C-alpha positions as CSV (number, residue, x, y, z in Angstrom):
1,M,9.6,-17.8,-38.2
2,K,10.5,-18.5,-34.5
3,K,7.7,-17.2,-32.9
4,L,5.4,-19.0,-35.3
5,L,7.0,-22.3,-34.2
6,L,6.8,-21.5,-30.7
7,I,2.7,-20.6,-31.1
8,I,2.5,-24.1,-32.9
9,I,4.3,-26.0,-30.1
10,L,2.5,-24.2,-27.4
11,S,-0.7,-24.8,-28.9
12,S,0.3,-28.6,-29.9
13,A,0.6,-29.0,-26.3
14,A,-2.7,-27.3,-24.9
15,L,-4.4,-29.9,-27.0
16,L,-2.3,-32.7,-26.0
17,A,-3.3,-31.9,-22.3
18,Q,-7.2,-31.2,-23.0
19,E,-6.9,-34.7,-24.6
20,Q,-5.2,-36.3,-21.4
21,E,-7.6,-34.5,-19.2
22,S,-10.5,-35.4,-21.0
23,S,-9.6,-39.1,-21.1
24,L,-8.6,-38.9,-17.2
25,N,-12.1,-37.3,-16.4
26,K,-13.9,-40.0,-18.5
27,Q,-12.1,-42.7,-16.7
28,M,-12.8,-41.1,-13.3
29,N,-16.5,-40.9,-14.2
30,T,-16.4,-44.5,-15.2
31,Q,-14.8,-45.2,-12.0
32,L,-17.3,-43.3,-9.9
33,L,-20.5,-45.4,-12.0
34,Q,-18.8,-48.6,-11.2
35,P,-20.9,-50.7,-8.4
36,I,-19.1,-51.5,-5.4
37,T,-20.3,-53.3,-1.9
38,V,-20.8,-51.8,1.5
39,T,-21.6,-53.9,4.2
40,V,-23.7,-52.1,7.1
41,G,-23.9,-53.5,10.6
42,G,-24.8,-52.5,14.2
43,D,-28.2,-50.3,15.2
44,F,-29.9,-49.6,11.9
45,V,-33.0,-50.5,10.3
46,V,-31.4,-52.8,7.9
47,T,-28.2,-54.6,7.8
48,G,-26.3,-57.0,5.5
49,S,-24.4,-55.9,2.0
50,F,-25.6,-53.5,-0.3
51,T,-24.8,-52.2,-3.8
52,A,-23.7,-48.7,-3.7
53,Y,-21.5,-46.3,-5.9
54,R,-18.1,-44.3,-5.5
55,S,-19.7,-41.0,-6.1
56,Q,-22.0,-41.4,-3.1
57,R,-21.2,-40.4,0.8
58,V,-22.5,-41.9,3.6
59,D,-25.4,-40.0,4.6
60,H,-26.8,-40.4,0.6
61,F,-26.3,-44.2,1.2
62,I,-27.7,-44.7,4.4
63,T,-30.9,-42.3,3.5
64,I,-31.7,-44.7,0.5
65,L,-31.3,-47.4,2.4
66,F,-33.7,-46.3,5.4
67,T,-36.5,-45.1,2.7
68,Q,-36.5,-48.2,1.0
69,A,-36.5,-50.5,4.5
70,K,-39.2,-48.3,5.9
71,E,-41.6,-48.1,2.9
72,K,-41.3,-52.1,2.5
73,I,-42.1,-52.7,6.2
74,T,-45.2,-49.9,6.3
75,S,-46.1,-51.2,2.8
76,S,-48.4,-54.1,4.2
77,L,-49.7,-51.8,7.2
78,N,-53.4,-49.7,6.6
79,Q,-54.0,-48.3,10.1
80,L,-52.2,-44.6,10.2
81,E,-52.1,-44.7,14.1
82,T,-50.1,-48.0,13.4
83,I,-47.7,-46.5,10.4
84,K,-47.1,-43.4,12.8
85,Q,-45.8,-45.8,15.6
86,V,-43.6,-47.7,13.3
87,Y,-42.1,-44.7,11.9
88,Q,-41.6,-43.5,15.3
89,G,-39.4,-46.6,16.1
90,L,-37.6,-46.6,12.8
91,D,-36.5,-42.9,13.3
92,R,-34.5,-43.9,16.4
93,F,-31.3,-45.3,14.8
94,P,-28.1,-43.2,15.8
95,L,-26.8,-40.1,13.6
96,R,-23.8,-40.1,15.6
97,D,-20.5,-42.3,16.6
98,I,-20.8,-44.1,13.4
99,T,-17.7,-46.0,12.5
100,L,-16.4,-46.6,9.0
101,K,-14.1,-49.5,8.5
102,R,-12.0,-49.2,5.2
103,V,-10.7,-52.3,3.6
104,S,-7.0,-50.9,3.9
105,G,-7.4,-51.1,7.7
106,E,-8.1,-47.1,7.9
107,I,-11.0,-46.5,10.2
108,L,-13.1,-43.1,10.2
109,K,-15.7,-41.7,12.7
110,V,-18.6,-40.3,10.9
111,D,-21.1,-38.0,12.4
112,L,-23.9,-37.3,10.1
113,L,-25.6,-34.8,12.5
114,K,-22.7,-32.6,12.4
115,F,-22.6,-33.0,8.9
116,R,-26.2,-32.1,8.5
117,L,-25.9,-28.7,10.7
118,T,-22.7,-27.7,9.4
119,G,-22.2,-28.8,5.7
120,D,-18.7,-30.2,6.8
121,F,-17.9,-33.1,4.6
122,K,-15.2,-34.3,6.8
123,Y,-18.1,-36.1,9.1
124,N,-19.5,-37.4,5.7
125,P,-16.8,-38.8,3.6
126,Y,-17.2,-40.8,0.1
127,L,-17.6,-44.6,0.0
128,M,-15.2,-47.4,-1.3
129,N,-15.5,-51.0,-2.2
130,D,-16.0,-53.3,0.8
131,D,-16.2,-50.4,3.0
132,V,-18.3,-51.6,6.5
133,I,-20.6,-49.0,8.2
134,I,-21.0,-50.1,11.8
135,F,-23.6,-48.2,13.8
136,S,-23.4,-48.0,17.4
137,A,-26.3,-48.8,20.0
138,Y,-27.9,-45.8,21.4
139,D,-29.9,-45.7,24.4
140,D,-31.6,-42.2,24.3
141,E,-32.5,-42.2,28.2
142,R,-29.1,-42.4,29.4
143,N,-26.5,-41.6,26.6
144,F,-27.5,-37.8,26.1
145,I,-26.5,-34.3,26.5
146,D,-29.9,-31.9,27.2
147,I,-29.6,-28.4,26.3
148,D,-31.8,-25.7,27.5
149,G,-32.1,-22.0,28.3
150,A,-30.7,-18.8,25.8
151,V,-30.2,-20.9,22.6
152,N,-32.3,-21.0,19.6
153,K,-33.7,-24.5,19.9
154,P,-33.8,-26.6,23.2
155,V,-32.8,-30.2,22.4
156,K,-31.5,-33.5,23.7
157,F,-29.0,-35.4,21.5
158,Q,-26.7,-38.2,21.4
159,F,-23.5,-38.1,23.5
160,V,-20.2,-39.0,22.1
161,E,-17.1,-38.7,23.5
162,G,-15.0,-35.6,23.4
163,D,-18.2,-33.5,23.0
164,K,-17.7,-30.0,24.1
165,L,-20.0,-27.2,25.2
166,S,-19.7,-25.7,21.8
167,D,-21.0,-28.9,20.2
168,A,-24.1,-28.7,22.4
169,I,-24.7,-25.0,21.6
170,M,-24.2,-25.8,17.9
171,F,-26.8,-28.8,17.9
172,A,-29.3,-26.5,19.9
173,G,-29.2,-23.7,17.2
174,G,-26.6,-21.5,18.7
175,L,-27.0,-19.0,21.2
176,N,-30.4,-16.9,21.4
177,L,-29.5,-13.3,20.8
178,A,-32.8,-11.8,21.8
179,Y,-31.4,-12.6,25.4
180,D,-29.0,-10.5,27.4
181,N,-25.6,-11.2,29.0
182,V,-25.4,-14.4,27.8
183,K,-21.9,-15.7,29.3
184,F,-22.5,-18.8,31.6
185,V,-24.1,-22.1,31.4
186,E,-24.6,-24.2,34.5
187,I,-24.3,-27.6,34.0
188,S,-26.1,-30.3,36.2
189,R,-24.6,-33.7,36.7
190,L,-26.6,-36.5,38.4
191,K,-25.2,-39.0,40.9
192,E,-25.4,-42.7,39.9
193,K,-28.6,-43.2,42.1
194,G,-29.6,-39.9,40.2
195,E,-30.6,-38.5,44.2
196,K,-28.0,-35.9,44.3
197,E,-26.2,-33.7,41.6
198,E,-23.2,-31.7,40.9
199,L,-23.5,-28.1,39.7
200,L,-21.1,-26.6,37.7
201,V,-20.8,-23.2,36.5
202,S,-18.8,-22.4,33.6
203,S,-17.9,-19.6,31.1
204,I,-19.2,-20.4,27.7
205,S,-15.5,-19.3,26.1
206,D,-14.1,-22.1,28.1
207,D,-15.9,-24.4,26.2
208,V,-15.6,-27.4,28.9
209,I,-15.6,-31.2,28.0
210,L,-19.1,-32.7,28.5
211,K,-19.8,-35.9,30.4
212,R,-22.6,-38.2,29.5
213,G,-26.0,-37.1,31.0
214,D,-24.9,-33.2,31.5
215,R,-28.0,-31.1,31.7
216,I,-27.0,-27.7,30.8
217,R,-28.5,-24.5,31.2
218,V,-27.5,-21.4,29.5
219,M,-27.9,-18.2,31.7
220,F,-28.8,-15.2,30.8
221,D,-30.6,-12.1,32.1
222,E,-34.5,-12.2,31.1
223,N,-35.7,-9.2,29.0
224,E,-39.4,-8.3,28.2
225,K,-38.9,-7.6,24.3
226,R,-41.3,-9.8,23.4
227,V,-44.3,-9.7,20.9
228,F,-47.1,-7.8,23.1
229,K,-50.2,-7.6,20.8
230,V,-54.3,-8.0,21.3
231,L,-56.5,-8.8,18.1
232,V,-59.5,-6.4,17.4
233,L,-62.3,-7.8,15.5
234,G,-65.7,-6.3,14.2
235,E,-66.9,-2.9,13.5
236,V,-63.8,-1.0,13.8
237,Q,-61.9,0.9,10.8
238,K,-58.6,-1.3,10.7
239,P,-59.3,-4.5,12.5
240,G,-56.6,-7.0,12.9
241,Y,-53.8,-7.2,15.6
242,V,-52.7,-4.5,17.4
243,Y,-49.2,-4.0,19.1
244,I,-48.9,-3.0,22.7
245,T,-46.5,-2.4,25.4
246,K,-46.3,-4.4,28.5
247,N,-48.9,-3.3,31.3
248,S,-49.3,0.0,30.0
249,T,-51.3,0.3,27.0
250,T,-54.9,1.4,27.5
251,I,-58.0,0.2,25.6
252,K,-58.8,3.4,24.7
253,E,-55.3,3.5,22.8
254,V,-56.2,0.4,21.4
255,V,-59.0,1.5,19.7
256,E,-57.2,4.8,18.5
257,K,-54.8,2.4,16.6
258,V,-57.6,0.9,14.7
259,G,-59.2,3.9,13.5
260,G,-62.1,4.0,15.8
261,F,-65.1,2.7,15.9
262,T,-67.6,2.0,12.5
263,A,-70.8,3.6,12.7
264,N,-72.4,0.8,13.0
265,A,-70.5,-0.4,15.9
266,S,-72.7,-1.9,19.1
267,L,-70.6,-0.5,21.9
268,G,-73.3,-1.9,24.4
269,K,-72.5,-5.5,23.0
270,S,-68.8,-5.1,22.8
271,E,-66.6,-7.1,25.2
272,L,-63.1,-7.8,25.9
273,I,-62.3,-11.6,26.4
274,R,-59.0,-12.6,28.6
275,G,-58.0,-15.9,29.0
276,T,-59.0,-16.3,32.7
277,S,-60.4,-19.9,32.4
278,D,-60.1,-23.1,30.0
279,L,-63.3,-21.7,28.5
280,Q,-62.2,-18.3,27.7
281,L,-58.7,-19.5,26.3
282,L,-60.5,-21.6,24.2
283,K,-63.1,-18.9,22.7
284,M,-59.6,-16.8,22.4
285,K,-58.2,-19.3,20.6
286,A,-61.4,-19.9,18.2
287,F,-61.2,-16.3,17.4
288,K,-57.8,-16.1,16.6
289,E,-57.5,-19.2,14.5
290,T,-60.2,-18.1,12.1
291,Y,-59.5,-14.9,11.7
292,E,-55.7,-15.6,10.8
293,K,-57.1,-18.9,8.7
294,E,-60.1,-17.2,7.1
295,G,-60.6,-13.5,8.2
296,N,-63.7,-13.9,9.8
297,I,-64.9,-14.5,13.5
298,T,-67.3,-17.5,13.1
299,L,-66.7,-20.0,16.2
300,T,-66.5,-23.7,15.2
301,Q,-68.3,-26.3,15.9
302,K,-65.5,-27.8,18.1
303,F,-65.8,-24.8,20.2
304,Y,-69.5,-25.0,21.0
305,E,-68.9,-28.6,22.1
306,K,-66.0,-27.5,24.3
307,T,-68.2,-24.8,25.7
308,F,-70.9,-27.1,26.7
309,N,-68.7,-29.8,28.5
310,E,-66.6,-27.2,30.4
311,M,-70.4,-25.7,31.5
312,M,-71.2,-29.0,32.8
313,T,-68.0,-29.9,34.4
314,E,-68.3,-26.4,36.4
315,Q,-71.7,-27.3,37.3
316,L,-70.6,-30.6,38.8
317,L,-67.8,-29.1,40.8
318,M,-70.0,-26.2,42.0
319,L,-72.6,-28.4,42.9
320,R,-71.0,-31.2,44.9
321,T,-70.8,-30.0,48.4
322,A,-73.4,-27.5,48.1
323,D,-76.6,-27.3,50.5
324,I,-79.0,-25.4,48.5
325,S,-82.7,-26.7,47.8
326,V,-83.8,-28.4,44.9
327,E,-85.7,-25.3,43.5
328,D,-82.7,-23.1,44.4
329,T,-80.6,-25.5,42.2
330,A,-82.4,-25.0,39.1
331,Y,-81.7,-21.0,39.5
332,F,-78.2,-21.6,40.6
333,Y,-77.6,-23.5,37.4
334,V,-79.0,-20.1,35.0
335,D,-76.4,-18.1,37.0
336,N,-73.6,-19.9,37.1
337,A,-73.6,-21.2,33.5
338,L,-74.2,-17.6,32.8
339,R,-71.0,-16.8,35.0
340,V,-69.0,-19.7,32.9
341,F,-69.7,-18.2,29.6
342,Q,-69.2,-14.4,30.6
343,N,-66.1,-14.9,32.3
344,Q,-64.9,-11.4,30.8
345,S,-63.1,-8.3,31.7
346,I,-65.9,-5.6,32.9
347,V,-65.4,-2.6,30.3
348,D,-68.0,-0.7,29.5
349,F,-67.2,0.4,25.7
350,T,-69.7,3.3,25.7
351,K,-67.4,5.1,28.1
352,I,-63.8,4.3,26.7
353,N,-63.5,7.6,24.4
354,S,-63.4,9.8,27.5
355,D,-60.4,10.2,29.1
356,S,-62.3,10.8,32.4
357,T,-63.5,7.4,32.9
358,S,-61.9,4.4,34.5
359,D,-63.1,2.4,31.6
360,S,-60.7,4.3,29.2
361,K,-57.6,3.8,31.5
362,Y,-58.2,-0.1,31.8
363,I,-55.1,-1.7,30.7
364,V,-54.9,-4.7,28.1
365,R,-52.6,-7.7,28.2
366,N,-50.9,-9.4,25.6
367,G,-53.5,-12.2,24.3
368,D,-56.4,-10.1,24.9
369,V,-59.5,-10.4,21.9
370,I,-61.7,-7.2,21.7
371,V,-65.1,-8.0,19.9
372,V,-67.0,-5.2,18.6
373,P,-70.3,-6.8,16.7
374,Y,-72.8,-4.8,14.2
375,R,-75.4,-2.9,15.8
376,E,-78.8,-4.5,15.0
377,E,-81.1,-1.7,14.6
378,L,-84.1,-4.2,15.2
379,V,-86.0,-5.2,17.7
380,Y,-87.4,-8.4,18.7
381,L,-91.1,-9.6,19.6
382,F,-91.8,-13.6,20.3
383,G,-94.0,-15.4,22.6
384,Q,-98.1,-14.8,22.3
385,V,-97.6,-12.2,19.5
386,Y,-99.4,-13.2,15.8
387,T,-96.3,-12.3,13.9
388,P,-93.0,-13.3,15.8
389,G,-89.5,-11.8,14.2
390,F,-87.5,-8.5,14.0
391,V,-89.3,-5.1,13.8
392,K,-86.9,-2.4,12.5
393,Y,-85.9,-0.1,15.7
394,E,-87.3,3.7,15.4
395,K,-86.0,6.0,18.2
396,G,-88.5,7.0,20.8
397,K,-91.4,4.5,20.2
398,D,-92.7,2.5,23.3
399,W,-93.2,-1.2,23.4
400,K,-97.0,-1.2,22.1
401,F,-95.7,0.4,18.8
402,Y,-93.4,-2.9,18.0
403,L,-96.4,-5.0,19.5
404,N,-98.8,-3.5,17.2
405,K,-96.2,-4.0,14.2
406,S,-96.4,-7.5,15.0
407,G,-99.9,-8.0,14.8
408,G,-100.9,-7.4,18.5
409,K,-101.1,-10.4,21.2
410,T,-103.0,-13.9,20.3
411,E,-105.9,-14.6,22.4
412,L,-103.7,-16.8,24.6
413,A,-101.7,-13.8,25.7
414,D,-100.9,-13.3,29.2
415,S,-101.5,-9.3,30.3
416,D,-97.6,-9.2,31.7
417,V,-95.6,-8.1,28.8
418,K,-91.8,-8.3,29.4
419,I,-89.0,-6.2,27.9
420,I,-85.7,-8.2,28.0
421,K,-82.8,-5.5,27.4
422,A,-80.4,-6.7,24.8
423,K,-76.9,-6.2,27.0
424,T,-77.8,-7.6,30.2
425,R,-80.7,-9.9,29.2
426,T,-82.3,-8.1,32.8
427,W,-86.4,-8.6,32.4
428,I,-88.5,-5.6,33.1
429,T,-92.2,-5.2,33.4
430,A,-93.3,-3.1,30.2
431,D,-95.0,0.4,31.2
432,S,-95.0,3.4,29.8
433,D,-91.4,4.4,31.4
434,V,-89.5,1.5,29.9
435,R,-87.4,2.8,27.2
436,I,-87.1,0.5,24.0
437,E,-83.3,0.5,22.5
438,P,-82.1,-1.4,19.5
439,G,-81.7,-5.1,20.1
440,D,-84.1,-5.5,23.0
441,F,-86.8,-8.5,23.1
442,I,-90.3,-8.0,23.9
443,Y,-91.9,-11.0,25.3
444,V,-95.2,-11.6,25.8
445,P,-96.1,-14.7,27.8
446,K,-99.1,-17.2,27.3
447,D,-101.8,-17.1,29.8
448,I,-101.8,-20.9,30.5
449,P,-105.7,-22.2,30.8
450,K,-106.3,-23.7,34.3
451,R,-108.6,-27.0,34.7
452,F,-110.7,-27.7,37.4
453,D,-108.4,-30.2,39.2
454,W,-105.8,-27.5,39.5
455,Y,-108.2,-25.3,41.5
456,L,-109.1,-28.4,43.5
457,K,-105.3,-28.9,44.3
458,Q,-104.9,-25.4,45.7
459,V,-108.2,-25.7,47.8
460,G,-106.7,-28.9,49.2
461,S,-103.6,-27.3,49.8
462,L,-105.3,-24.2,51.4
463,S,-107.4,-26.3,53.7
464,S,-104.4,-28.4,54.7
465,I,-102.5,-25.4,55.8
466,I,-105.9,-24.1,57.6
467,T,-106.2,-27.6,59.3
468,A,-102.4,-27.7,60.5
469,V,-102.8,-23.8,61.8
470,A,-105.8,-24.7,63.7
471,T,-104.6,-27.7,65.3
472,I,-101.3,-25.9,66.6
473,V,-103.6,-23.2,68.1
474,L,-105.7,-25.8,69.8
475,I,-102.7,-27.5,71.1
476,I,-101.7,-24.3,72.4
477,V,-104.7,-23.2,74.1
478,Q,-105.4,-27.0,75.8
479,S,-101.4,-26.9,77.1
480,G,-102.4,-23.4,78.9
481,K,-105.2,-24.6,80.8
């Protein structure tokens, strides 16, 4: 009986406690949902008194105010660039050294930057009725700390009195563990006129107090543990990025890592592209971006436009102080344009499978791009032929065979047929000794008919030369008498 009575008393007490707790929670929730007034002043995008709730913390309240003000200010703007500029100006309010004054006289310091990095709510308190939030003026050109070196995210941030070295390292994302021997910092402090500096070296463990305008370099021992890789595209078994070592991986080893060439690889036209000029860097960037985004190697129109501009600038620079003739300028223009376009490493891909050649031992570098095009089993005929275009390559056949395949020469064809080699674009006069290879061009020039006045000009020029020579001879004879 006593046990039953005890159970009833305990159950009643528990139910009463639950009812009291539920009533208290309802009362607290009602209080949290009741609107309060908070005043914002100082260096913020909007100032004045605004409605808030006890359930809000400072960061939540300020973020809502800022978002609403930004939308209102920019809603009447229609120029994208103007909107960006306005956004940049609005975003420059301080996140640190914010003062929160309670109606009770209590004063708190709010540091929203620390809160966002650490999640520590002591830097982001709840609001109360009649709170006043005051943003301090922020001069980011003078009131700053700048930190660089062995940190994850070099940064410039707002200085607050009492900041320590550990705060700066925290704002910079912490120490970068990829570096070795990170134990010391070098602090540079400029004198008032900025012409002299005081250099301080301190241990990280000392956690020194910082001063306004300090520039911190977290010192480290450099290492070379980086992402060394090259991009291989085209006719290889496994195209893509290949990891290499610094200054020791050969092009032969790279080809082996991608499984070697396919049966359709054109080794004669393959190339290794290295960033030795702005043009080459742009070309490499185009290859990498298209491969990573689209999985192909099609160059963009932007690349071609930049290529043309680069070539024209280079021509002007090269010819500015040149002393060559007008006729020579035309030839120089062609040769220099090719130099700009073909600024690449000299590697003969037909020889890289042999361990005894210098080509196979060629050392690749980080960022190199290797392009192996498809081998076209075709020969192209153009000029004065009846059917210009591609003809299928057949091993051992001479140029006359391909000429017949294209329908032969037209009536205006010149007898001096030219073979243009695929890789070098070298012009060779067609004869029985010329060996035709895949990708070669066969060009039949036009025998341009000359009018009668052309022959008259030639005779006139010849007569002038003869007259000039005769005059000189006569003068010499007369002077000898």
